[in-house]
C-alpha positions in Angstrom: -15.8 1.1 12.0 -12.1 0.1 12.8 -10.2 0.6 9.5 -7.3 -1.5 8.4 -4.2 0.6 7.0 -3.0 -0.8 3.7 0.2 0.7 2.2 1.4 0.1 -1.3 4.5 1.8 -3.2 6.0 1.5 -6.6 9.7 2.4 -7.3 9.9 5.2 -9.8 12.7 3.5 -11.8 10.9 2.8 -15.1 7.7 2.6 -17.0 4.9 0.7 -15.3 4.3 -2.8 -16.7 1.9 -5.5 -16.6 3.5 -7.0 -13.5 3.0 -3.6 -11.6 -0.6 -3.6 -12.6 -1.8 -7.1 -11.7 0.6 -7.4 -8.6 0.1 -4.0 -7.1 -2.0 -1.2 -8.9 -5.2 -3.3 -9.7 -5.6 -4.9 -6.2 -4.8 -1.8 -4.4 -7.4 0.4 -6.3 -9.9 -2.3 -5.5 -8.9 -2.3 -1.9 -9.2 1.5 -1.8 -13.0 1.3 -2.4 -13.6 -0.7 0.7 -15.1 1.2 3.7 -13.0 -0.8 6.2 -9.7 0.2 4.5 -7.6 3.3 5.0 -5.2 3.2 1.9 -1.8 4.7 1.4 -0.3 4.7 -2.1 3.1 6.3 -2.7 5.7 6.8 -5.5 9.0 5.3 -4.1 11.4 7.9 -5.6 14.0 7.6 -2.9 14.2 3.9 -3.5 14.7 4.6 -7.2 18.0 6.5 -6.4 19.4 3.2 -5.3 19.5 1.7 -8.8 18.9 4.6 -11.2 21.4 7.5 -11.6 19.5 9.0 -14.6 17.6 12.1 -13.3 15.3 12.4 -16.4 14.4 8.7 -16.0 13.4 9.2 -12.4 11.3 12.2 -13.2 9.7 10.6 -16.2 9.0 7.4 -14.3 7.3 9.4 -11.5 5.0 11.1 -13.9 4.2 7.8 -15.7 3.5 5.9 -12.4 1.3 8.7 -11.0 -0.6 8.9 -14.2 -1.0 5.1 -14.1 -2.5 5.1 -10.7 -5.1 7.8 -11.6 -6.0 6.2 -15.0 -6.6 2.9 -13.1 -9.2 4.6 -10.9 -7.4 5.8 -7.8 -9.4 8.7 -6.3 -6.8 10.9 -4.5 -9.4 12.7 -2.5 -10.4 9.4 -0.9 -7.0 7.9 -0.1 -3.6 9.0 0.8 -1.7 9.5 -2.4 1.9 11.0 -2.3 5.4 11.1 -3.5 7.9 9.7 -1.0 10.4 12.5 -1.2 7.5 15.1 -0.3 7.3 13.6 3.3 10.7 14.4 5.0 9.4 12.6 8.1 10.1 9.3 6.2 13.7 10.1 5.8 14.1 11.1 9.5 12.4 8.0 10.7 14.8 6.0 8.4 17.6 7.4 10.6 15.9 6.5 13.8 15.5 3.0 12.6 18.9 2.8 11.4 20.0 3.3 14.9 18.2 0.2 16.2 18.5 -2.1 13.0 20.9 -5.0 13.4 23.7 -5.2 10.9 23.5 -8.9 11.0 19.9 -8.8 10.0 20.7 -6.4 7.0 23.6 -8.8 6.1 21.1 -11.5 5.2 18.9 -9.3 3.0 18.3 -11.1 -0.3 19.3 -8.3 -2.6 22.5 -7.5 -0.8 23.4 -11.2 -0.6 22.8 -11.6 -4.4 25.1 -8.8 -5.1 27.8 -10.3 -2.8 27.3 -13.5 -4.5 27.7 -12.0 -8.0 30.9 -10.3 -7.0 32.3 -13.4 -5.6 31.6 -15.3 -8.9 33.3 -12.6 -10.9 36.3 -12.7 -8.5 35.7 -9.2 -7.0 35.7 -7.9 -3.6 32.4 -8.8 -1.7 31.2 -5.1 -1.7 32.5 -4.0 -5.0 30.0 -1.6 -6.5 27.5 -2.0 -3.7 26.2 1.3 -2.3 25.1 1.9 1.3 21.8 2.7 -0.2 21.3 -0.9 -1.4 22.4 -2.3 2.0 20.1 -0.1 3.9 17.1 -0.4 1.4 15.2 -2.5 4.0 15.4 0.2 6.6 13.9 2.9 4.4 11.2 0.5 3.4 10.4 -0.2 7.1 10.2 3.7 7.6 7.7 3.9 4.8 5.6 1.4 6.5 6.1 2.1 10.1 5.7 5.8 10.1 1.9 5.3 9.3 1.6 2.1 11.3 0.4 0.2 8.4 -1.3 -3.1 9.2 -1.1 -4.7 5.7 1.5 -4.4 3.0 0.8 -6.1 -0.4 4.1 -7.4 -1.8 5.5 -10.1 -4.0 7.1 -13.2 -2.5 10.5 -11.7 -3.0 9.7 -8.8 -0.6 8.3 -10.8 2.2 11.8 -10.8 3.8 11.6 -6.9 4.0 8.3 -7.1 5.9 9.8 -9.4 8.3 12.7 -7.0 8.7 10.3 -4.1 9.3 8.7 -6.2 12.1 12.2 -6.8 13.6 13.0 -3.1 13.7 9.6 -2.2 15.1 10.0 -4.8 17.8 13.5 -3.5 18.8 12.4 0.1 18.9 9.3 -0.8 20.9 11.5 -2.7 23.3 13.9 0.1 23.7 11.6 3.1 23.9 8.2 1.6 24.5 6.5 -0.4 27.2 3.3 -2.0 28.1 0.4 -0.2 26.4 2.9 2.2 24.9 4.2 0.5 21.8 5.2 3.0 19.1 4.8 0.6 16.1 2.3 -1.9 15.2 3.8 -5.0 13.4 2.9 -5.0 9.7 1.9 -8.1 7.8 2.7 -9.0 4.2 -0.3 -9.7 1.9 0.3 -11.8 -1.2 -2.3 -12.6 -4.0 -1.1 -16.2 -4.7 -1.8 -16.3 -8.4 -0.1 -13.0 -9.2 2.6 -12.9 -6.7 5.3 -13.1 -9.4 4.2 -12.5 -12.9 6.5 -14.0 -15.7 8.1 -11.6 -18.1 8.8 -12.3 -21.9 11.7 -14.6 -21.0 10.0 -16.6 -18.1 11.9 -14.8 -15.3 10.0 -12.6 -13.0 8.7 -9.4 -14.9 11.1 -6.7 -13.8 12.6 -3.5 -15.3 16.0 -5.0 -14.1 15.7 -7.8 -16.6 14.4 -5.7 -19.4 11.7 -8.4 -20.0 8.6 -6.3 -19.3 5.5 -5.6 -21.2 4.7 -1.8 -20.7 1.3 -1.4 -19.3 0.0 1.4 -21.7 2.0 0.6 -24.8 0.1 0.9 -28.1 -2.2 -2.0 -29.2 0.2 -3.1 -32.0 3.2 -3.1 -29.7 1.3 -5.0 -27.1 0.4 -7.6 -29.6 4.1 -7.9 -30.9 5.4 -8.2 -27.3 2.9 -11.0 -26.4 3.8 -12.9 -29.5 7.4 -12.7 -28.5 6.9 -14.6 -25.2 9.2 -17.6 -24.9 7.5 -20.9 -25.2 8.5 -24.5 -25.7 8.6 -26.4 -29.1 5.2 -28.4 -28.5 3.2 -28.5 -31.8 -0.4 -28.0 -32.2 -2.4 -31.0 -30.9 0.2 -31.8 -28.4 -0.9 -31.3 -24.7 0.8 -28.6 -22.9 1.4 -28.0 -19.1 -0.5 -24.9 -18.3 1.1 -24.4 -15.0 4.6 -24.5 -16.6 3.6 -21.9 -19.3 4.3 -18.2 -19.2 1.5 -17.6 -21.5 -1.1 -19.3 -19.2 0.2 -17.6 -16.1 -0.2 -14.2 -17.7 -3.7 -15.1 -18.9 -4.7 -16.3 -15.5 -3.7 -13.0 -14.1 -6.3 -11.3 -16.2 -9.0 -13.8 -16.6 -11.9 -14.8 -14.3 -12.3 -18.4 -12.9 -14.5 -19.6 -15.8 -12.1 -18.2 -18.5 -9.1 -19.6 -16.6 -10.7 -23.1 -16.5 -11.5 -22.9 -20.2 -8.0 -21.9 -21.2 -6.5 -24.7 -19.0 -8.6 -27.3 -20.8 -7.5 -25.8 -24.2 -3.9 -26.3 -23.0 -4.7 -30.0 -22.2 -6.3 -30.3 -25.6 -3.1 -29.1 -27.3 -3.9 -25.4 -28.2 -1.5 -23.9 -30.7 1.0 -21.4 -29.2 -0.1 -18.8 -31.7 -3.8 -19.3 -30.8 -3.0 -19.1 -27.1 -1.0 -15.8 -27.4 -3.8 -14.3 -29.5 -6.3 -15.2 -26.8 -3.9 -13.7 -24.2 -3.4 -10.5 -26.3 -7.2 -10.0 -26.7 -7.9 -10.6 -23.0 -5.3 -8.1 -21.9 -6.2 -5.6 -24.3 -9.9 -5.7 -23.5 -9.1 -4.6 -19.8 -6.3 -2.1 -20.7 -7.6 -0.2 -23.7 -10.1 2.0 -21.8 -7.4 2.8 -19.1 -4.9 3.6 -21.9 -7.1 6.5 -23.1 -7.3 7.9 -19.7 -3.5 7.6 -19.2 -2.6 9.4 -22.3 -4.8 12.2 -21.4 -3.2 12.6 -17.9 0.3 12.4 -19.4 -0.5 15.4 -21.4 -1.2 17.5 -18.2 1.8 17.0 -15.9 1.1 20.1 -13.9 -2.3 18.6 -12.7 -0.6 15.5 -11.5 2.1 17.5 -9.6 -0.6 19.5 -7.8 -2.4 16.3 -6.8 0.9 14.9 -5.4 1.8 18.0 -3.5 -1.7 18.4 -2.0 -1.7 14.7 -1.0 1.6 15.1 0.9 0.7 18.3 2.4 -2.4 16.8 3.8 -0.6 13.6 5.0 2.2 15.6 6.8 -0.2 17.9 8.7 -2.6 15.1 9.6 -0.3 12.0 10.3 3.3 12.3 9.5 4.4 15.5 11.4 2.5 14.6 14.7 3.7 10.8 14.5 7.4 11.9 13.9 7.2 14.4 16.8 6.1 11.5 19.2 8.9 9.3 18.0 11.5 12.1 18.5 10.1 12.6 22.1 10.5 8.8 22.6 14.2 8.8 21.8 15.1 11.9 23.6 15.2 14.4 20.9 13.4 16.9 23.0 13.6 20.7 23.7 15.8 21.3 26.6 13.5 23.6 28.2 11.1 20.6 28.7 12.5 19.0 31.8 11.0 15.5 32.3 9.2 14.6 35.5 11.8 13.8 38.1 14.5 15.7 36.3 17.2 14.2 34.0 17.7 10.8 35.3 18.3 7.4 33.9 15.5 4.9 33.9 17.0 2.6 36.5 17.2 3.9 40.0 20.6 3.5 41.8 20.7 0.3 43.8 17.6 -0.9 42.3 17.7 -4.1 40.3 17.0 -4.0 36.6 13.7 -5.3 35.4 13.7 -8.5 33.5 13.4 -8.2 29.7 12.3 -10.3 26.8 14.8 -10.3 24.0 13.7 -11.5 20.6 16.1 -12.5 17.8 16.4 -14.6 14.7 18.9 -17.4 14.3 20.8 -18.7 11.3 18.2 -21.4 10.8 15.7 -18.6 9.9 13.5 -19.3 13.0 12.6 -16.7 15.7 13.5 -17.2 19.2 13.3 -15.1 22.6 14.9 -15.2 26.0 13.7 -13.7 29.3 16.7 -12.2 31.0 17.8 -10.3 34.0 20.9 -8.4 33.3 23.0 -11.1 31.4 21.4 -14.1 33.1 19.0 -16.2 31.0 15.9 -17.1 33.0 14.0 -18.7 30.0 14.9 -19.8 26.7 12.4 -20.5 24.0 12.4 -23.0 21.1 12.2 -21.7 17.5 9.1 -20.1 16.0 8.2 -19.9 12.3 7.5 -16.1 12.5 8.3 -13.1 14.9 4.5 -12.8 15.4 4.3 -16.4 16.8 7.2 -15.6 19.2 5.5 -12.2 20.1 2.2 -13.9 20.9 4.0 -16.5 23.1 5.6 -13.7 24.9 2.2 -12.0 25.5 0.7 -15.1 26.9 3.7 -15.2 29.4 3.2 -11.7 30.5 -0.5 -12.1 30.9 -0.8 -15.7 32.3 2.6 -16.4 33.8 4.8 -19.3 33.3 3.6 -22.8 33.0 6.3 -25.3 33.7 4.8 -27.9 31.4 5.1 -25.4 28.3 7.2 -27.6 25.7 8.2 -24.4 23.8 10.3 -23.1 26.9 13.3 -24.2 28.8 14.7 -23.0 32.1 18.0 -21.2 32.1 21.1 -22.9 33.7 20.7 -23.0 37.4 17.2 -21.2 37.3 14.2 -22.5 39.2 10.6 -22.0 38.3 10.0 -19.7 41.3 12.6 -17.3 40.0 10.8 -17.1 36.6 7.3 -16.6 38.3 8.9 -13.7 40.4 10.4 -12.1 37.4 7.2 -12.2 35.4 5.3 -10.9 38.5 7.7 -7.9 38.4 7.1 -7.3 34.9 3.4 -7.5 35.3 3.7 -5.0 38.1 5.5 -2.5 36.0 3.1 -2.9 33.1 0.2 -2.1 35.6 2.2 0.9 36.9 2.8 2.3 33.3 -0.8 1.8 32.4 -2.1 3.5 35.4 0.4 6.5 34.8 -0.8 6.7 31.2 -4.3 6.8 32.2 -3.6 9.5 34.8 -1.8 11.6 32.2 -4.6 11.4 29.8 -6.8 12.9 32.5 
């Protein structure tokens, strides 16, 4: 059975909260039980250093998050469970990707742009207080994903852009160092559970440690009740109909309830349920699910040495089986090779003297947020595409061109200035011949 690789990480910057649980941990643990899934779960402690400079907090958070995963049912012997900093191949791939990542793409990262906007509002320099770590965050996240060629990455809507960036970097690397049948990276896809994509916190904003509006996942029952009763609501009185979809209380309830319970609560909102009654129902529903897990969590927190052993064992197995061999292949691809290993044909550039360069497809994103590609020879544009909604759509169109050739009636394509269809046909034929040559060479090498 072909397994789908699914990768999930949580930053070790604070105590796990309900948003982490419903948005990442619970669906990830459920996914790990499927026979068709190869699951990767990691503690993103390198990412934590971008925003937390308190060593004790990072260490404590690492313990809390690891204990949370295990308490929620993760079986470390059946999945890849590791600490990011225990796998140095991630950091090395981060540098390889840094060397192909476009600064223009990183300039458009939401977190970086938000920090710049905040500085401008305060009359500060654009980059005041912004570390290179924050700016390069998407590259490290791409390394987390691409080192293991993850197919699916469960994320919140605010992280979709980072998956798109990982795809951009992967495509660029494949273009520079790969070829037909020898692409180093698969292109990951974001997975979002629509109803829990962004769980609201106490004040209605996204539940986040950054906003200090979280409900800790395993806080004691009395504290859980106190926090839930402090959720911000409007002033509608009992008996007045309430908009369930606009309510933080309802959104939280929906994330824990089944379809029947959710429908009943929606009707209760329409019938004018009192806020106190709605919060009591929310508290009891959450505690019913969390209480058994809380007991396991507290037991694990009392045995940190056991958690440390689990994490180190997970990283060691992962490095031996996947990370080290994978990174060795990528080092080879970019030319970081032992000098004693002379490539066939000696040390020469890819292009032969006097031989025209092969045509290339170049993919890119414009300021309108859409994805485009060009077919070029040297600096001459043979074909120009229209805009696509995703890099995947653009890549699929390129694949069709490489396989089936150019159809002059294709509405998504425009000939370059002074270019005739015959020239495009010839260029694509040259690419097809090179693809066939590389495939045949790869087959011969395999023998």
